[in-house]
C-alpha positions as MATLAB code, in Angstrom:
seq = 'MSGKKNMADLGIGVRLGLGFGVLLLMMAGIIFIAWQQFGRADAVNSRIIEQDWVKADAANVVNASTRANARNTMELIVSADAAQSARAKQRIEANKQIITEALRTLESLVRLPEGKAMLAQLKETRTKYVASFSKVAKLVDEGRKDEATQLLNSETLALLDAMQEPINGLTALQKKVVVASSAELRSDLGTGRMLLLAVGALGLALGVGFAWWITRSITRPLHAALRVARTVAAGDLSSQIEVRSADECGQLLQALKDMNASLVSIVSQVRQGADSMAIATDQIAAGNLDLSSRTEEQASSLQQTAASMEQLSATVKQNYDGGRHANQLAETASGVAVKGGAVVAQVVQTMEAINASSTKIADIIGVIDGIAFQTNILALNAAVEAARAGEQGRGFAVVAGEVRSLAGRSAEAAREIKKLITGSVGNVREGCKLVEQAGSTMDEIVVHVRRVADLMGEITTASKEQTTGIEQVNQAVGQMDQVTQQNAALVEEAAAAAQSLSDQAQGLVQAVSVFKLGAATPGQG';
ca = [
       0.005   -0.018   -0.011;
       1.556    3.349   -1.072;
       2.119    6.180    1.285;
       0.145    8.621   -0.917;
      -3.260    9.608    0.458;
      -6.116    8.722   -1.919;
      -9.896    8.535   -1.773;
      -9.872    4.865   -0.712;
      -8.045    5.883    2.476;
     -10.892    8.136    3.626;
     -12.993    6.655    6.434;
     -16.458    5.235    5.655;
     -18.056    7.981    7.757;
     -16.092   10.689    5.893;
     -17.093    9.257    2.501;
     -20.784    8.984    3.456;
     -20.696   12.494    4.906;
     -19.097   13.794    1.746;
     -21.735   12.162   -0.480;
     -24.685   13.290    1.543;
     -23.073   16.743    2.005;
     -22.999   17.188   -1.805;
     -26.613   16.108   -2.039;
     -27.631   18.529    0.713;
     -25.712   21.302   -0.970;
     -27.557   20.665   -4.256;
     -30.836   20.653   -2.400;
     -29.898   23.946   -0.786;
     -29.135   25.322   -4.220;
     -32.501   24.160   -5.584;
     -34.291   25.741   -2.602;
     -32.376   29.028   -3.064;
     -33.089   29.196   -6.796;
     -36.776   28.399   -6.164;
     -36.997   31.023   -3.469;
     -35.275   33.638   -5.654;
     -37.501   32.891   -8.665;
     -40.632   32.871   -6.562;
     -39.617   36.247   -5.105;
     -39.168   37.766   -8.554;
     -42.454   36.251   -9.751;
     -44.182   37.602   -6.604;
     -42.746   41.125   -7.238;
     -43.938   41.125  -10.875;
     -47.302   39.752   -9.838;
     -47.697   42.410   -7.107;
     -46.824   45.124   -9.615;
     -49.490   43.784  -11.992;
     -52.158   43.672   -9.296;
     -51.257   46.762   -7.284;
     -50.228   49.138  -10.089;
     -50.915   47.990  -13.663;
     -54.477   46.717  -13.136;
     -55.267   49.671  -10.892;
     -54.161   52.124  -13.570;
     -56.102   50.283  -16.281;
     -59.172   50.208  -14.069;
     -58.878   53.981  -13.259;
     -58.657   54.817  -17.002;
     -61.807   52.749  -17.587;
     -63.555   54.472  -14.719;
     -62.774   57.908  -16.146;
     -64.082   56.838  -19.549;
     -67.273   55.255  -18.200;
     -68.020   58.112  -15.726;
     -67.459   60.793  -18.395;
     -69.853   59.108  -20.775;
     -72.344   58.700  -18.010;
     -72.245   62.404  -17.286;
     -72.848   63.088  -21.004;
     -76.037   61.040  -20.812;
     -77.025   62.688  -17.484;
     -76.532   66.103  -19.073;
     -78.777   65.221  -21.987;
     -81.362   64.004  -19.470;
     -81.035   67.239  -17.516;
     -81.743   69.320  -20.721;
     -84.618   67.317  -22.092;
     -86.357   66.439  -18.802;
     -89.371   68.575  -17.729;
     -89.561   66.846  -14.369;
     -87.801   68.820  -11.600;
     -87.268   65.699   -9.463;
     -85.763   63.824  -12.416;
     -83.512   66.793  -13.146;
     -82.383   66.875   -9.501;
     -81.450   63.236   -9.628;
     -79.526   63.761  -12.800;
     -77.582   66.605  -11.133;
     -76.766   64.379   -8.177;
     -75.478   61.626  -10.518;
     -73.394   64.217  -12.401;
     -71.825   65.435   -9.135;
     -71.125   61.917   -7.964;
     -69.508   60.937  -11.250;
     -67.398   64.126  -11.068;
     -66.042   62.924   -7.731;
     -65.393   59.526   -9.102;
     -63.479   60.962  -12.065;
     -61.459   63.253   -9.781;
     -60.387   60.252   -7.607;
     -59.570   58.156  -10.611;
     -57.395   60.969  -12.008;
     -55.585   61.282   -8.648;
     -54.930   57.523   -8.723;
     -53.491   57.747  -12.234;
     -51.393   60.737  -11.348;
     -49.820   58.852   -8.411;
     -49.139   55.635  -10.367;
     -48.256   56.696  -13.928;
     -44.497   56.638  -14.364;
     -43.925   56.508  -18.147;
     -43.354   59.898  -19.910;
     -45.894   58.876  -22.570;
     -48.539   58.205  -19.878;
     -47.780   61.447  -18.034;
     -48.292   63.404  -21.261;
     -51.649   61.745  -21.956;
     -52.710   62.289  -18.348;
     -51.769   66.053  -18.556;
     -53.714   66.349  -21.825;
     -56.719   64.598  -20.187;
     -56.730   66.911  -17.175;
     -56.432   70.009  -19.330;
     -59.247   68.950  -21.589;
     -61.376   67.894  -18.606;
     -60.942   71.353  -17.031;
     -62.385   72.898  -20.163;
     -65.107   70.302  -20.317;
     -66.128   70.980  -16.686;
     -66.221   74.689  -17.333;
     -68.351   74.238  -20.424;
     -70.633   71.764  -18.605;
     -71.087   74.266  -15.724;
     -72.256   76.815  -18.242;
     -74.707   74.360  -19.636;
     -76.003   73.530  -16.196;
     -76.416   77.244  -15.313;
     -78.363   77.851  -18.515;
     -80.639   74.930  -17.666;
     -81.202   76.232  -14.188;
     -82.194   79.647  -15.664;
     -84.614   77.912  -17.962;
     -82.661   78.713  -21.046;
     -82.624   75.136  -22.371;
     -82.378   76.105  -26.041;
     -79.148   77.989  -25.306;
     -77.976   75.158  -23.107;
     -78.627   72.649  -25.982;
     -76.849   74.869  -28.434;
     -73.801   75.218  -26.097;
     -73.862   71.521  -25.445;
     -73.769   70.634  -29.078;
     -71.317   73.234  -30.128;
     -68.776   73.116  -27.341;
     -69.387   70.635  -24.508;
     -69.745   67.481  -26.646;
     -66.739   68.462  -28.708;
     -64.677   68.692  -25.493;
     -66.114   65.300  -24.391;
     -64.899   63.817  -27.685;
     -61.512   65.473  -27.206;
     -61.235   63.744  -23.795;
     -61.643   60.292  -25.409;
     -58.348   60.479  -27.134;
     -56.103   60.641  -24.024;
     -58.524   58.308  -22.201;
     -58.214   55.687  -24.955;
     -54.463   56.255  -25.111;
     -54.066   55.702  -21.338;
     -56.271   52.537  -21.579;
     -54.181   51.153  -24.456;
     -50.926   52.056  -22.722;
     -51.957   50.335  -19.492;
     -53.069   47.290  -21.440;
     -49.599   47.205  -23.095;
     -47.948   47.477  -19.665;
     -50.058   44.572  -18.281;
     -49.139   42.406  -21.289;
     -45.428   43.275  -20.862;
     -45.559   42.492  -17.119;
     -47.330   39.165  -17.819;
     -44.585   38.315  -20.396;
     -41.875   39.246  -17.852;
     -43.549   37.017  -15.316;
     -43.726   34.071  -17.700;
     -40.105   34.632  -18.618;
     -39.015   34.617  -14.939;
     -40.991   31.443  -14.328;
     -39.476   29.791  -17.432;
     -35.964   30.807  -16.393;
     -36.608   29.464  -12.859;
     -38.030   26.237  -14.250;
     -34.936   25.673  -16.395;
     -32.592   26.492  -13.544;
     -34.399   24.040  -11.269;
     -34.310   21.344  -13.966;
     -30.564   21.901  -14.590;
     -29.647   21.906  -10.877;
     -31.948   18.952  -10.187;
     -30.396   16.919  -13.038;
     -26.908   17.786  -11.806;
     -27.858   16.819   -8.227;
     -29.345   13.519   -9.552;
     -26.170   12.743  -11.492;
     -23.922   13.572   -8.545;
     -26.145   11.519   -6.165;
     -25.989    8.432   -8.443;
     -22.257    8.865   -8.837;
     -21.531    9.225   -5.136;
     -23.856    6.372   -4.279;
     -22.138    4.073   -6.725;
     -18.668    5.141   -5.573;
     -19.388    4.852   -1.845;
     -21.157    1.479   -2.182;
     -18.363    0.061   -4.321;
     -15.620    1.344   -1.996;
     -17.306   -0.378    0.991;
     -18.576   -3.636   -0.460;
     -15.388   -4.631   -2.368;
     -13.081   -4.812    0.690;
     -15.850   -6.354    2.679;
     -16.317   -9.124    0.128;
     -12.502   -9.592    0.216;
     -12.561   -9.846    4.021;
     -15.433  -12.332    3.823;
     -13.468  -14.545    1.337;
     -10.455  -14.487    3.621;
     -12.493  -15.374    6.690;
     -14.162  -18.322    4.856;
     -10.764  -19.511    3.617;
      -9.325  -19.416    7.143;
     -12.403  -21.201    8.522;
     -11.878  -23.936    5.904;
      -8.302  -24.412    7.264;
      -6.525  -22.808    4.254;
      -3.879  -20.399    5.611;
      -1.987  -20.070    2.321;
      -4.078  -17.218    0.747;
      -2.337  -13.960   -0.008;
      -4.193  -11.000    1.507;
      -3.749   -7.618   -0.227;
      -4.572   -4.394    1.718;
      -5.172   -1.446   -0.686;
      -6.803    1.200    1.568;
      -6.384    2.675    5.061;
     -10.133    2.982    5.926;
     -12.081    0.792    8.344;
     -12.407   -1.977    5.692;
      -8.620   -1.768    5.005;
      -7.926   -2.022    8.760;
     -10.213   -5.069    8.877;
      -8.251   -6.740    6.025;
      -4.939   -5.812    7.745;
      -6.191   -7.432   11.012;
      -7.235  -10.583    9.113;
      -3.808  -10.550    7.402;
      -2.054  -10.330   10.803;
      -4.311  -12.983   12.195;
      -3.600  -15.283    9.274;
       0.153  -14.821    9.721;
      -0.119  -15.592   13.474;
      -2.147  -18.702   12.755;
       0.444  -19.856   10.217;
       3.244  -19.466   12.791;
       1.265  -21.179   15.547;
       0.109  -24.099   13.389;
       3.647  -24.550   12.053;
       5.050  -24.797   15.555;
       2.285  -27.105   16.621;
       2.914  -29.308   13.619;
       6.598  -29.469   14.319;
       5.901  -30.370   17.985;
       3.491  -33.016   16.922;
       5.979  -34.558   14.504;
       8.676  -34.495   17.234;
       6.290  -36.106   19.669;
       5.442  -38.863   17.231;
       9.138  -39.564   16.717;
       9.662  -39.585   20.509;
       6.779  -42.008   21.077;
       8.273  -44.347   18.410;
      11.549  -44.209   20.330;
       9.706  -44.966   23.542;
       8.044  -47.989   21.915;
      11.395  -49.185   20.587;
      12.960  -48.784   24.029;
      10.141  -50.816   25.582;
      10.698  -53.628   23.074;
      14.355  -53.548   23.867;
      13.606  -53.536   27.581;
      11.362  -56.583   27.132;
      14.052  -58.560   25.365;
      16.610  -57.578   27.938;
      14.405  -58.617   30.812;
      15.371  -62.250   30.000;
      19.030  -61.266   30.505;
      18.533  -59.065   33.584;
      21.649  -60.086   35.298;
      24.073  -59.551   32.433;
      22.453  -56.368   30.937;
      21.266  -54.512   34.065;
      23.660  -51.534   33.670;
      22.836  -51.186   29.994;
      19.079  -51.250   30.707;
      19.443  -48.492   33.419;
      21.284  -46.244   30.934;
      18.471  -46.666   28.341;
      15.852  -45.816   30.954;
      17.701  -42.634   31.846;
      17.750  -41.610   28.205;
      14.095  -42.439   27.904;
      13.309  -40.282   30.952;
      15.126  -37.279   29.466;
      13.306  -37.654   26.175;
       9.879  -37.749   27.871;
      10.747  -34.636   29.957;
      11.679  -32.847   26.727;
       8.339  -33.830   25.181;
       6.580  -32.540   28.293;
       8.309  -29.179   28.035;
       7.572  -28.915   24.305;
       3.895  -29.760   24.930;
       3.627  -27.112   27.553;
       5.197  -24.510   25.280;
       2.824  -25.451   22.440;
      -0.099  -25.152   24.877;
       0.952  -21.531   25.689;
       1.162  -20.694   21.975;
      -2.303  -22.100   21.406;
      -3.691  -19.948   24.207;
      -1.997  -16.904   22.678;
      -3.604  -17.690   19.298;
      -6.982  -17.892   21.055;
      -6.466  -14.373   22.454;
      -5.569  -13.001   19.017;
      -8.685  -14.508   17.490;
     -10.856  -12.988   20.237;
      -9.343   -9.560   19.561;
     -10.179  -10.020   15.865;
     -13.802  -10.713   16.828;
     -13.826   -7.503   18.894;
     -12.590   -5.469   15.908;
     -15.427   -6.844   13.719;
     -17.944   -5.917   16.460;
     -16.658   -2.319   16.431;
     -17.185   -2.249   12.642;
     -20.783   -3.412   13.088;
     -21.372   -0.558   15.574;
     -19.963    1.957   13.097;
     -22.186    0.706   10.251;
     -25.211    0.982   12.537;
     -24.326    4.609   13.404;
     -24.024    5.346    9.612;
     -27.414    3.744    9.036;
     -28.959    6.006   11.733;
     -27.411    9.154   10.090;
     -28.860    8.122    6.642;
     -32.307    7.735    8.206;
     -32.090   11.263    9.632;
     -31.176   12.640    6.185;
     -34.169   10.780    4.705;
     -36.416   12.528    7.313;
     -34.985   15.944    6.173;
     -35.881   15.166    2.597;
     -39.394   14.316    3.837;
     -39.685   17.804    5.460;
     -38.599   19.370    2.106;
     -41.288   17.324    0.245;
     -43.848   18.605    2.801;
     -42.835   22.187    2.021;
     -43.386   21.555   -1.679;
     -46.772   20.076   -0.918;
     -47.748   23.213    1.095;
     -46.585   25.380   -1.818;
     -48.844   23.374   -4.127;
     -51.855   23.949   -1.842;
     -51.113   27.681   -1.720;
     -50.897   27.801   -5.562;
     -54.226   25.920   -5.781;
     -55.889   28.421   -3.386;
     -54.459   31.306   -5.494;
     -55.925   29.706   -8.608;
     -59.367   29.466   -6.960;
     -59.230   33.189   -5.919;
     -58.200   34.099   -9.507;
     -61.120   32.154  -10.908;
     -63.438   34.119   -8.608;
     -61.974   37.371   -9.974;
     -63.281   36.536  -13.430;
     -61.786   37.938  -16.542;
     -59.475   40.338  -14.708;
     -57.957   37.488  -12.699;
     -57.250   35.251  -15.763;
     -53.632   36.273  -16.013;
     -53.079   35.650  -12.280;
     -54.697   32.236  -12.688;
     -52.094   31.333  -15.261;
     -49.422   32.505  -12.897;
     -50.861   30.461  -10.034;
     -51.009   27.391  -12.333;
     -47.299   27.830  -13.193;
     -46.396   28.152   -9.496;
     -48.367   25.008   -8.766;
     -46.652   23.131  -11.565;
     -43.240   24.326  -10.280;
     -44.146   23.164   -6.723;
     -45.153   19.784   -8.140;
     -41.810   19.445   -9.937;
     -39.911   20.466   -6.752;
     -41.785   17.765   -4.807;
     -41.033   15.181   -7.508;
     -37.282   16.102   -7.453;
     -37.336   15.769   -3.611;
     -38.912   12.374   -3.892;
     -36.314   11.180   -6.391;
     -33.499   12.265   -4.098;
     -35.246   10.499   -1.182;
     -35.316    7.304   -3.313;
     -31.577    7.592   -3.848;
     -30.907    8.101   -0.164;
     -33.275    5.179    0.687;
     -31.236    3.023   -1.774;
     -28.002    4.174   -0.057;
     -29.502    3.271    3.365;
     -30.358   -0.318    2.056;
     -26.746   -0.726    0.901;
     -25.395    0.340    4.270;
     -27.745   -2.186    5.932;
     -26.491   -4.868    3.595;
     -22.941   -3.975    4.613;
     -23.921   -4.397    8.280;
     -25.222   -7.881    7.528;
     -21.973   -8.825    5.797;
     -19.859   -7.555    8.711;
     -22.071   -9.476   11.165;
     -21.429  -12.620    9.126;
     -17.707  -11.933    9.351;
     -18.085  -11.632   13.141;
     -19.758  -15.097   13.201;
     -16.926  -16.580   11.235;
     -14.396  -15.122   13.675;
     -16.315  -16.729   16.508;
     -15.951  -20.064   14.769;
     -12.214  -19.512   14.414;
     -11.956  -18.763   18.206;
     -13.746  -22.108   18.875;
     -11.307  -23.978   16.691;
      -8.284  -22.368   18.288;
      -9.565  -23.159   21.778;
     -10.041  -26.785   20.709;
      -6.387  -26.861   19.702;
      -5.471  -25.409   23.070;
      -7.447  -28.146   24.790;
      -5.655  -30.836   22.783;
      -2.297  -29.368   23.750;
      -3.311  -29.461   27.396;
      -4.198  -33.137   27.035;
      -0.843  -33.805   25.470;
       0.918  -31.979   28.360;
      -1.005  -34.055   30.866;
      -0.109  -37.220   29.075;
       3.517  -36.302   28.935;
       3.504  -35.688   32.670;
       1.918  -39.012   33.249;
       4.481  -40.627   31.028;
       7.286  -39.023   33.064;
       5.814  -40.523   36.166;
       5.704  -43.945   34.507;
       9.308  -43.760   33.466;
      10.314  -42.880   36.974;
       8.564  -45.934   38.180;
      10.439  -47.995   35.563;
      13.706  -46.524   36.819;
      12.809  -47.630   40.292;
      11.952  -51.023   39.033;
      15.292  -51.314   37.275;
      17.037  -50.555   40.626;
      15.124  -53.353   42.198;
      15.498  -55.896   39.387;
      17.613  -58.194   41.551;
      14.923  -58.395   44.160;
      11.739  -58.141   42.119;
      12.532  -59.774   38.799;
       8.944  -60.875   38.305;
       7.652  -57.328   38.747;
       9.828  -56.164   35.860;
       7.699  -57.885   33.259;
       4.581  -56.192   34.581;
       6.270  -52.794   34.568;
       7.432  -53.320   31.028;
       3.872  -54.111   29.936;
       2.654  -50.883   31.625;
       5.340  -48.889   29.919;
       4.455  -50.336   26.526;
       0.698  -49.468   27.036;
       1.609  -45.874   28.068;
       3.826  -45.565   25.023;
       1.146  -46.754   22.743;
      -1.286  -44.267   24.257;
       1.146  -41.437   23.789;
       1.751  -42.512   20.203;
      -1.962  -42.503   19.488;
      -2.341  -39.022   20.941;
       0.601  -37.721   18.920;
      -0.919  -39.118   15.753;
      -4.242  -37.524   16.601;
      -2.528  -34.133   17.054;
      -0.717  -34.497   13.717;
      -4.049  -35.279   12.003;
      -5.657  -32.240   13.707;
      -3.104  -29.726   12.524;
      -2.873  -31.330    9.064;
      -6.240  -29.698    8.287;
      -4.480  -26.344    7.885;
      -2.831  -25.536    4.557;
       0.213  -23.374    5.142;
       1.414  -22.825    1.610;
       4.926  -23.194    0.165;
       6.803  -20.875    2.546;
       5.855  -22.004    6.071;
       7.514  -20.246    9.010;
       9.699  -22.504   11.034;
      10.348  -24.984    8.228;
      13.555  -25.151    6.201;
];
């Protein structure tokens, strides 16, 4: 493994945090763009409602009220009923107030030079019209209706027609402004929609890429660790373990590699001890046969027999010491395997913590989806209010529909991202299951190592018993002259003990032969 830092050396938590951080950043960008575009659309919409429509309505009010006063003036002239004439005068005065208020509204809202010029022309013409109308009304009050009719036809109606030009111009101008504002609103909504689609597509691509990269970087080393654990469980210690990263999975592979090397060393030493023990037991058996043949010649070969027994006693003591040392090594191997199981347990805990963090992120996406749903409800309510407004609210209804569509797309994008995160959570859970299986395999290895330790304990006990038996044989040799007949029985006991020791040695050899150590076995030349 090289010393250069690469992406595979990042911890699993860091990689998951990086992936989810990018997704959250993209979501924040989508929310910001949507908020900005909605703000611009709201500003344009407010301008249409609070200014453009108000100006257009004021121009229509001036036009309608002016024409109504023309009709009321004709009624005032031709009517012979004083009460009807009084009502006509009241309507005329009321319409004059309405026209004055509408002109004030236009004066406060009109900003374009063209509109201001038309408004100035309208006010100037209206001043002349009001003066002419006042003359007509005065003539009517004096009973001079013929003169009033003549003045009305020659001057007042001409001024009324002159007022129509700026009124119609203002109406057309405000209609043009409303159309331009609506086009601006549609343009802003279209731009916002394209930005959201672009950022959403980018977020989707990044989410898929990060999900694939994170899943692959976790599952590949876990599969490798699982293969190693299964190979060790099958007794094959010859596999070559490559560690290519420094993250938790790489540390797990390194621990398995160290454990495999320790097991190779321990099994090699146990195998060598078992082979030596088998050779020693064969020597003991040969010595017993020699002792049995020399029993017939006790008198002549007593010294030679005593020397052989001393050699046999030293060999058994050596076997006892070797068995005790092998037992200690087996216990050490058991401890190493237990530590490996603890490391796997820690990895399981880490994967569970990652799973909990992914669930929290999925909850946050759910909140975003709820916000989009509320936006959709607000857009629907706005569309209903626009429908109530009739013809004048048709443009706002289109805007509300676009906002509702945009909210639906935002909710759909949030659901797609939530699906990706849910897929990532499933992959993390699958990783937890694999690590738990690795922990079970480690537990099986611990059981096998403990069994080896138990076998080595039994060998040590048997060696100790053999030492005791040899000491008894030595005592018997010292008493050969006095207890010749006891020698045969002692020889038979020694032969039985040697056979038992030989059987145990063969059993140990068969037990360690299950492990495959490969071509280069430590401790063998």
